[in-house]
C-alpha positions, 0 to 999 in steps of 0.5 A: 275172030273175037277172043272168047273174053272180048265182046263186040262193042255195038255195031263197031269193029271194036272188040273190048274186054267186058270190064272197062278200066276207069281212068278217073282215079289217075292223077287224082287218088293214084299217082304216075307210078301207081297208075302205071302199075294198075294199067300194067296189071289190067292189060296183063290179065287180058284187059284192053278197054281204058276209059277216061275224059278230058276233064279228069281230074280238074276237080283236084286242087292244082289240076287243070284237067287232062291229067288222066289222059296225060298219064295214059298217053305216057304209059302207052308210049312207054309200053309201045302198046297203043294198037293193043288198047281201046282208049275212050275219052270224052268232050264237054267238061274240060274247064278250057274246052266246055260245051259241044259247039262244033269249034269246041269239039274239034279243039278239045279233040286235038287237045286230047290227042296231044295229051294222049300222045296218039294220032287217034281216039278209039271211042269219043264220047260227048260227056254231058249232052248240051241241049242248047246245041243242035244235034246236027252241029254236034254230029256234024263236028264228030263226023268230021273227026271220024273222016279226018281219022282222028276218031274211030267211033263216036258215042254219047254219055248222060243224054236223054232218049229224045236227044239220042233218038234225034242224033241217031236219026240225023246220022242215018238220014245224012249218012254221017258217023253214028253213035255206037255206044252209050255210057249211062249211070247204071248199077244194082242200086241205080237202075232208073236212069237207064232202064226203060226208054233209054235202054229200049232205044239202045237195044233197038238201035244196036248201041252197046252200053258201057255203064259208069258208077258200075259199083256205086262208088264202091258201095257194091264191093261190099266193103261198106257195112253198117257201122264201118268207116272206109278210107276213100275219097268216094266214101260219102257217095257209097255210104249213102246207100247204107241208109236205103232199104234197097241198098241193104236188100241188095247187099244181102242178096249179093252176099248170098249169091257171091258165097254160092259162087265163091266169088267176091261181092264186087265180081257178083255185082258186075256180073249182074250188070254185064248180063243186062240187055245192051251192056258190053262192059261196065266201067270200074276203077282201081287205085292198086293192082290188088283191087283188080282181080275182083273187077276182072273176074267178071269175064269168068263169072256167069250168074244163073237165071235165079241169081239174076232174078234174085238181084233184080228183085232185091234192087227193084 
């Protein structure tokens, strides 16, 4: 039976906490000790869904890519809790394993398994679709990984509705592994990339959405205000929303609704996202355990219909 705080991930047998912990900061702005502290606090509070990618964090000087996977693998090994957590990782962007050819998918998966120090990946995403590779080749390679027991379920991120539809149709026609989840860029100030064709297809096909940038690089935590400076590696990406009418309207509505529920702004923004059709678990990252309660609170905050409508209107 599913725990009250867990949600079924699409058509899969995976049951996940409604806040997926983003692993992009591990090995970037968060060292090993801090990463372990965040992972410990997340799981202690009931969390079980960890999101990473083989390319995290290749953008940092001196890094190769795979640093996040390595830290998560070391942590799970040290805690002996591999069976209790759902680990999602991705393929296509690692500098040493770029693209989605069949050979690369298989080689990248083996490399991820080594870094994660595990026999299986719970959820394996194509990180960025590569339209030059036929969907038949991609799905065929992912299906082989599932049949080999290296991957439990497959998913897609940053993919067009057309390519997603072609992939699902091929899986259905050939009886091969089928995407169970989709990871879109989706939040209160970025609705256009997911709502519409992609969301409709996900809903029709039984796919769960696991949105990234759920807090718009920190903008939807409420700490970015006109005239303030925030010390964060992502400050530039977040602060740009202060220059838009939509961003300011959303902050105003979030402030009012958060106050009415005596909840943090971040929790309120995540609760709006978690209430949207198809969304199973927004992704958000924390650099310290102190940042987690505002994220984890999404499991306990249910917004009213008028709250949801007010936020939808402000962010339209």
